C-alpha positions as CSV (number, residue, x, y, z in Angstrom):
1,M,-14.6,206.9,41.3
2,P,-13.0,210.4,43.3
3,K,-10.2,211.7,42.5
4,A,-7.5,213.9,44.1
5,S,-4.1,215.1,42.9
6,K,-1.3,217.3,45.0
7,A,-2.8,220.7,42.5
8,T,-6.4,219.6,43.4
9,A,-6.2,219.1,47.5
10,S,-9.0,220.8,50.1
11,E,-6.6,221.2,53.0
12,R,-2.7,222.1,52.8
13,V,0.0,221.9,56.0
14,E,3.0,223.2,56.1
15,V,5.3,223.0,58.3
16,E,9.3,223.3,58.7
17,G,10.3,220.1,57.4
18,Y,6.5,218.6,56.2
19,E,4.6,219.4,53.9
20,G,0.8,218.0,53.5
21,Q,-2.0,218.1,51.0
22,F,-5.6,215.9,51.4
23,E,-8.7,215.5,49.4
24,H,-11.2,213.7,51.7
25,W,-13.6,212.2,51.0
26,D,-17.6,210.6,51.6
27,G,-17.6,206.8,52.9
28,G,-14.8,208.9,55.7
29,Y,-11.2,208.0,52.8
30,S,-8.9,210.5,52.9
31,V,-5.9,210.8,50.6
32,G,-2.6,212.9,51.5
33,F,0.4,213.5,49.0
34,E,3.2,214.2,52.3
35,K,6.3,215.4,51.8
36,Y,9.3,215.6,54.8
37,T,12.0,218.0,53.9
38,A,14.0,216.7,56.8
39,D,14.8,214.6,60.1
40,V,12.4,214.6,62.6
41,D,10.6,212.2,65.1
42,L,6.8,212.7,64.7
43,A,6.9,209.8,67.9
44,P,5.6,213.2,70.1
45,L,2.5,213.4,67.8
46,F,0.7,209.9,69.0
47,A,1.4,209.8,72.1
48,G,-0.9,209.1,74.0
49,L,-2.4,206.4,71.7
50,P,-3.2,202.5,71.7
51,D,1.1,201.2,71.6
52,D,1.5,205.4,70.9
53,R,0.9,204.9,66.9
54,C,-1.4,206.4,64.7
55,Q,-4.7,204.6,64.1
56,C,-4.8,205.1,61.2
57,P,-6.1,202.1,58.6
58,T,-3.1,202.4,55.4
59,G,-3.1,201.7,52.0
60,A,0.7,204.0,51.9
61,M,2.8,203.7,48.8
62,S,5.7,205.4,48.7
63,S,7.5,207.1,46.0
64,R,10.8,208.2,46.5
65,G,12.4,207.3,50.4
66,R,12.1,205.0,52.3
């Protein structure tokens, strides 16, 4: 089974208020470690998608916060 961690993730994204580390696996699976460092409204990023929502299936788990 593949493994991923924040330290080994091959893709990193940092913008004001957000940090993300991602790894993509064969079969179309991805894992992401995300941290929100400021309050931000992300709704505009999903505008235009069906129901104006992210369409990715998720098995999300939160380690802190809500």
